[in-house]
N, C-alpha and C positions, 0 to 999 in steps of 0.2 A: 521394782514391781515384778510380780510373777508373770512369766511369758503367757501362761494360760489365761490369766486375768486380762492381760493386755489384748490377747487374741479375741476374748469375748467382747471386749469394748469395741474392737475394730470389726466385729462380726465375721471373723475368719477362724479357720482351725489353727491350732498352735504350729502344726507342721507347715502349713502354707506361710504363716508369718515368719518362721525360721528361714524358709527358702528365699523369701523376699527381702529380709533385713540386709544381707550383703549388697543387694542391688541398690538399696537406699543409702548405702554408705555406713551401715552399722554391722560390725563383724562380731558375731557371737559363736561360740562353739556349738557343735551338734547336740551335745548333752546339756547345754546350758538350760537352766530353768528360770533364771531371773535376768532382768535387764536393769542397769543402774537407774535410779529414780530421776537423776538429772537429765537422762536421755529420753525419758518417756514422752515428754511434750514434743521434742524434736521428731521422734519416730511417728507420732500421731500426725504432725504437720506434714512430714514427707509422704506418709501413707495417703493422706487426703489429696495431696498434690498429684500423686501417681494415679489415684482413682479418678480424679477430675480429668486428667489427660486421657485415660482409657475411655471415659464417657464421651469426651470430645471427639476422639477418634471413631467411636461407634456411631456418633451423630453424623460425622462427615461421611463415613462409609455408607450409612443409610441414605444420605442425600445423593451420593454418587450412584448408588444402586438404583435409586428412583429415577435419576436422570437417564441412566442406561436403559432402564425398562421403558421409559417414555420414548427414547430414541428407537428402541426395537419395535415399538408399537407403530411408529410413524411409517407409512408406506412411502418409500422413496420412488420418485418418478425419474426414469432415465430414458434417454433416446439412444437407439442402436442403429448402426449403418446396415446396408444390405449384406455385408460380410465383415467378419471381425476375427482377428487371431485370438486364440484361447487366452494367452497371457494378457492381451489388451482388455479382454472381457473381465478378467479378474481385477485389473487396475480400475476399470470403469465402475465395477461394483464395490471397489475398496475392500475386497475379500482376498484371503490367501489363495494362491494358485492351487494348492492341494484341495481346498474346499470345492472350488469350481470343477476341478478334474474329477473329484469323487462324485459330484452331482451328474456330470456327463456320463460316467461309467454306470451310475444307477439307472440312467435312461438308455443304456445300451449303446452309448457312443464312445468308441475307443479312438482317441486322437492324440497328437503331440501338442505341446504347449505353443509351438509356432504355427501350427496349421490353422487355416481359416475355416470357420463354420458359418453357415448362412443365417440370416436374420431369424427364421422360424425356429431353428434349434436354439440359438442364443436367447431368444425371447422366452422359450419354455424354461430354460435353465434359470434365467433371471427371475421369472415369476415364481418358480419353485423356491427360490432363495429369498422371497419376500419383496420383490420389486415390481412396480408398475411400469410397463414398457410401451414406448411408442417408436415408430419407425422413422428414421431419417431418410430424406429423399436421396442423399448421396453419401458415400463413405467419406469420413473426415478423420483427421488426426486427433487422437484423444489426448487431452492435456493431462499430464500426470503431475500431481502435487509433490512438493519437497518431501513430505512425510511418507508418501506412497513409495517414492524412489528409495528412501532410506530403509523403509520396512522390507522392500523387495530384497535388499542386500542382506539385512539381518535374518530374514526368513531362511536364507541359505546356510546360516551358521548352525553348528551343532548345539542343541539345547543345553547340554551339560557344560558348555563353555561360556554360557551367558551369565552375566552379573548385572546388578542394578547400577546404572550410571547416575551421576548427579542430575537433578532436574534443571531444565533451561526455562527461565521465567521471563516473560516479556512484561515490561512496566509501561503502561500507556495511560493516556488521559489528556485533558485539555491543557493548552499552553498556560504556563505560570501556576499550575496547581501543585507544583513541587515534586515532580517525578525524579529529576536529577538530584535535587537536594536530599530526597529520601535515600537515594543510593549513596550520596555523599556521606551521610551519617553512618550507613551500614559499612561502607568500605573505608571510611575515615579519610577521604580525599576531598578536593575542592574543584571538581570538574565544572560545576554550575557557574562558578565565578569566571571561568575562561570563555564562556559562550558569548557570542555577539548578541547584544540586546537582551541578554538573559534567557535566550531561547536555545534549546538543544537543536542543532541543525544537521547533526550526523548521527548515525547509529553507533552506539558504543556498547561493547559487551564486556562484562567483568565477572570474574569468578571469586567468590568469597568462601572462607572456611569458618564454620561455626562450631565452637566447643559445645558438646552436648552430653546429656546424661545417658547412662548405659541402657536404660529402659527404652528410650527412643532409638538408640543405635541398634539394639537387638531387633526391634520391630521392623527396622528398615531392611534387614537381611543384606546388608551392604558389606561384602567381604573386604572392600578396600578401606572401610571406615573403622577407626579404632577409638580415637579420642575426639574426633570431629567429623562433621559432614560438610559437603560442599553444595553450593547453589550457584548457577550461572545466571546472571541478570542481563537482559537486553534492554537498554534504555532507548525509547523511541521519541522523536520530536513531536510536539503537540500542535504546531501551527497547521491550519487546514490544508496548506499546500503540500504537506508531507504525508498525505493519506497513504500513498503507495509504500512509503518506508514503514509506516505503522503496520500495514497489511503484511509486509514482508517479515517483520518481527513476529507477528502472529503465526505465520507459516512455519517458522523455525522453532517455535516454543512448545513446551509441554504444559505449562501453567501460565496464568496471567495475574498481574496485580493492576487493578483499575484505580488510579489515584484521582480523588475528588477533593478539592479544598473545602474545608468546613465553613470558611467565611465567604464562599461564593455559591454557585449552584451547578446543577447538571447542565453542561454546555453542549453546543453542537458537536464539538470534537469528542466529547464524552460519549454521546450517542453513537458516533461513527466508530469509536473504539469498541463499544459494546457489540456492534454489528460484526466487527472483525473477530472478536472473542467467540461470539455465538457461531459464526460461520466455521471457524476452526475447531469448534466443540471443545474449547479449553476450560478445564476447571479453573475458577478464578476467585480472588479475594478482593473486596472493595476496601482500599485503604483510605479512610476519611482523614485527610491530612490537615495540618495547621490548627489542631485543637488547642494549641497554646495561646492562640489569639483571643482577645477579649470578645470580639464579635463572632467568634466561631459558634456554629449551631449545627452539630452533627444530626440532631433529630430532624431538622429541616431537610437535610440531604437524604436521610432515610425515607422521609415522606415522598420526596421527589423520585427516588428510586422505585418506591412501591407503585407510583403512578405510571411507571413504564414497565410494570410486571416484574420488577426485581425486588420482591418483598424480603426485607431483612430477616435473618434467622430468628432474632429475638422477638419479631412481630409475627412469628408463626410461618415464615416463608423459608426459602432455600438459599438466600443470598447471604454469604458470610461477610460481615462488615467488621473491620478492626479500626477503631479510632487511634490515630498516630500523630506524632509531632516530629517532623524532620529536624526541628530546632533543638528540642529537649531530649529526644529519644524515647519519649513515652509511647508504649504500645509496640515498639519495634520487635522486641523479643517474641511477643504474641504473634505478630505477623509472620516472622520467620518460622516459628513453631507450626503455625497453621499451614504454611507452604510445604514444610517437610512432611506433615501428616497427609496432605493432599498428594504429595509425590509418592508416598507409601501406597496410597490407594490406586495409583495408576497401574500397578501390577506389571504385566508383561510389556506394556507400552514403553517402559524405561529400560528394558533389557538390551544389553549389547555385549559384544565380545571384545575385550580390551586387547586381545592378541590376534583378532581377525583382520579382514580386509579393511584398510583405512578408507572411511567415507566421512566427508564433511560438507557443510553447506556455506555458501558465500553470503555474508550479511552486509558487506560493504566493499567497495573497491575504489582506488584512486591512483593517479599517476604521480610517483615520487621523482623529483628531479635527479636524485642520485641512484635510486633503486629500480626505476622504471615502473611497470605495472605492479601494484601491491593490492592484495586481497585480504580482508578480514574474514576468517572462517571459524566455525564451531565444529568440533570433532564429534561425530555421532556413533562411530564404530571404529574399532582398532586404534592405532596410534599413528600420528603423522610425524614423519622424520625428515630432517634435512637430507637432501639427496634423493628423496622419492620422486619418481616420474608421475606427474599429476595431469589429469585430463579434467577440464572444467568447461563444459558446454563447448563453445567454439574456441576456447583458449586452452593452452597447454604449456608445459615447461617442467624443468627440474627445480625442486624447492632449494633455492640457494641460501636463503636466510629465513629464520623464524623468530618472532618476538612475541612475548606475552603482553598482557594489558598494561604492565608497568614499563614497557619499553625495553625489557631485559632480553638479551639474545639467548635462545634456548635451542636444544638439539632435538627435542621430542615433545609432542603435545598429546595429552591423554583424553579420556572420555569427557565430553561436555566442556572441554577447555577451549576458550576463545583465543585465537592467535592471528598475527599478521604474517603473511608469507610473501616472499618475493622470488623472482626467477622465472616469471611467466612471460610469454611472448607478446600477449596483448591483454587488455583489461577483460576479465570475465564478467558476464552479466550477473547482477545481484539476484540471489535465489537459485543460482545454478548449483548442481551437485559436484563436488570434487571427488574423483575416484583415483586411487593410486593403482597404476598399472605396473606390476612387477616384471612381466615378460617384456623385454625390450623390443622384440620382433613385433609383438602385438601393438606396443606403444607407437612404433614407427608407422605401422599400417594405419592406425587410428589417425595419426597426424596427416598422412597423405589423403585420407578420406575427407578430413576437415578442410584441407587446402582446396580440394576439388569443389566441395560444397560452397566454400567462400567465393570462388570465381563465378559459379553459377548465380549466387545471390547478387553479386556486383552487377552482372549483366542484366538481371531482372530489374534492379534498382535504376540503372541507366535508362532502360526501356520505359520505365514508369515516369521518369523525369521528362523524357522527350514527349510523352503523350499528354502531359499536363497542359491545360489551357493557359494562355497568357492573360493575366489579370493584374490589377493594381495590388502591389505587395509591399510590405515592410520586410526587408530581408535582414536577418541578423546572423552573426557568427557567435555562438554561445560557448563560453568556457566556464568550468566550475572546478572546485577543489576535489570533489569525489563524485563517483558515479551515482550514488544515492541522491546527492544534492542536485546533480544535473537532471536526473529523472524527476525530482520534485519540482524544479523550476519549469521544465518542459510541460509537465502536467498542469501547472498553474497557468502558464502562457496559453495553452490550448483551450482554456476556458474563456479567453477573451473573444467575445463574439461580435464581429463587425462584418456586415454583408458587403460593403463597398471595398474595404481594404483587407486583404488577407495577410496573416503573419506567416512568413516562411523562415524556418530555421535551416539555413543552407549548410551549416556545419555545426556539430556539437561534439565537444571533446572535454576530457579532463586535463587539467594543467594550465599553465600560463599560455597566453596567445603568442604566436610566433610571427616573424616577418612575412612568412608565406600567407598567414591569415590576413595581414594588412593588404598585401598585393591582391588577394582574392576579393576582399571587401571593396577595394578601389575599382577593380574590374567589373564587378556585378552590382555596384552601388549598394553595399550592405553596411550595417553598423556592427561594431565589436562590442559585445556586452559580457562582462565578467561577473561571476558570483563567488565570493570568498577567495579570489585570486587577484593579483595585481598585474600591472603592465611593466615590463622591463623598460629601462630608459630608451634603449634603441627602438623598441616597438612603438613607444609613445611618440618619439620624435618623428619616426617614419609616418605614423598615422597623421600627425599634424601637417607634415610636408605634403602628403597626398590628399589632404582634406577629408580623411575618413573619420566619421564620428565614432567615439569610443567612450565607455563608461564602466565603472566598477561599483558593485554593491555588496554589502555584507548582511543586509536584512532583506529577506525575500520579498516582503510586500512592497518595499520601496522600488525594487526592480520591476515588479508587476505594474505598479502605478505608472512608472516612467514609460514603459513599453506601451501601455494603454494611451498615454498622452501622445506618443509618437504616431500611433495608428490614427488617432483622431485628427492630428495635424495633416495627415495625408489624405483625409477624406475630402471629396469634392464638396464645395459649399452648396447648400441646398438652394436651388433656383426658386425665385419668387415670381409669380405671374402678376404683371401689371396691366390692368384693364385700360384700354386706350379709347375705345368707342364702340357704338352699335349702329348697324344698318338694317332697315326693314326692306325686304325684297318686295318690290311693287310689280315687276314684270319679268318674264323669261323671254329673251330675244333669240336665243339660239345656243346650240351645244355641239361639240364634236368630241373626238377621243381624248383631246388634250384638256378640255374644260368646257365651261359654259359662260355665255354673256348674259348678265342680268342688269336690270335697272332698279335703283332703290333710293331711299332717303336716309341720311344720317340722322338718327334720333337721339344720339347721346355722344358727347365728346367729339372725337374726330377719327378718321380712318386714314391709314398711310399705306402706300403701295409696298408690297413685300411682307406685310404682317400676316400672322396666322389668325384663324378665326374658328370659333366653335359654332356649330349650327344648332340653333334652338327651334324646336317645333312643338307646339302645344305644351310649353313649359318643361320640355325635356331636351337634353343634349342627344342628338342622333348621329353626329359625326363631326369631322374637322376638315379644314381646308386652308387655302392660301390665296391671297390677292396677287395676281400676276400683273394686272394693269388697272389704272384708274382713268376715267375720261369725264370731262364736263364739256358739253356741246362739241363732241367729237375731237376735242383736244386732250392729249395725254397730260395728266397732272400727277404730282407726287402725293398730294394730300387734299382731303375734302373735309370741311368743317361742319359743325352741327347745324341742322336745318336745311342743308343743301342736297339736291338730287344729283345723281351721277350714274355712270355706267361702270360696271365691274366685270373684268375677266377673272373668273373664279375657278380654281382647281381644287376639288374636294373628293371625299370618299362616299358622298351621297348626292343624288340629284336634288337641286333646290326646287321649292315650290313658292308661289306667291304667298306672302304672309310670314315666311320664315324670317327669323332674326339671326343676323351674323354678328357675333360678339368678338371684337378684335382685341388681341392682347400681345404683349411681348414679355419674354422671360428675362429676369435680371438675376445675377449671382449675388 
């Protein structure tokens, strides 16, 4: 067919068609005027595919722009302290330091980034930048998010050195909706089969490489991508106890995949995942999974989503829904393509310097018997190397060993790559930022500062413990396999609400319990509880010898149920009031500071010396008291039966009157 004729059919110019043909895999010369007939249908098919992708990208771009516009229109309310440093103000507003400094200069204020400005000036600057401001009563430390810390480092890099890194995608949703199985299909492994109870109870991060066509590659402007593109996935647990771990995954991610099973419904953990995605302002795709099942109903899921203001794109809304099957692979390519298109639309948010200062974030940490403290991190700027001096919150160390997600030992980790590192002095907190300090003098200075801070915090902790009131407690020593698991268990245990018995976690650590734990448990009458770790034979035998209770669990809700039962067992049994008898006051004979002598008749049951009584007057209880003595005909007795008159020495919180009724009772457990 003539190229001009084919161009008319495709509604483009012959020149544009000739330029695009090589990208579609058809190589024709510049002077060619015809294309072989057997290739015409293939050209039309590829051309239509390309145009469909372009339309999809335009649709996504339009949706992202609309969301950004909506976000800009929203007036954010922030609170500011009486005084704040300029760089802290920029962090609080989530704006670049340059923008805040420029606004200060516009208002005739020339100051350095570390200098403090008072509330009045800070409020004017914030309001000029579109914020609603209220004043805090006292100055407080501003919490900086993971993304803000990373952005601060990248903002200091030269713009010409920045390239686009692979996107980090968090996969979240309700338990058993197939998140890990979906990733299994993508990376062709079987992680889900290894999980206890079929539930993912740790955060795992995995980087995959996808062969992709040239048109998509060019649109990505990815100078490290030639024949493929990479995506890093963070798999998060679905059980409600792991809310903190899911939130952490959202903090570290650029995009999100919300997995919902087509044979189930929108569940509480689905809603909670949506809150995290919304809070972190993550572009996301809903993967409606398990569409291979006979009972699958994707339309029902879409209806439920629309009821919570997530109207699917095909229903005229802005929520991208992709039906998939982790079992057959149906829809997986479309899901990955959509994620890459969303990543392209993130623009500058995914820029990083692969040769710049190494910065990573901790997504998991645990204690390894052979390697000591181990942290799983994702690199967001620069490259991480074995031998680097690293500072991670209150932890530090030289990276001694590094492994990728396959467990292979590597020497260097690149942009968006998840790795496990060892060589740290203690476990870092999950969500902390890892920074590489090249200058050894500065590194040693930072370590000294950390050690001083650690001593001060320990003193404060001891003072807090001393000041605590003594109360009925269930004391436990808690051990878990990872810091993330430990955090999830503690969060779940803290939700157990019992007024009479308090739960006290006297010690919480990663790794197997030691003989020291047994000694401590014996000394303070505590229990040893493990999650995903076992007891060594020595520790177990020692616990039995000392009579220390111990137990291990690999399913979190079994652990929670057991602790709940232990707390209930410690509760004091509720006392029951047993009515014994009633006395009607007939006369008041005398009173002093210790009590009063009255005469009365037993009108119901019997009364016994030493019993407590409620005072009834005009059908209302007005007070309480106690019988000190009973007399009949001036003789002291222990008991008076129904119908008999007697004298009573009564001690109460109200003065008695003729006609009052004393109702006697005793409490039984």
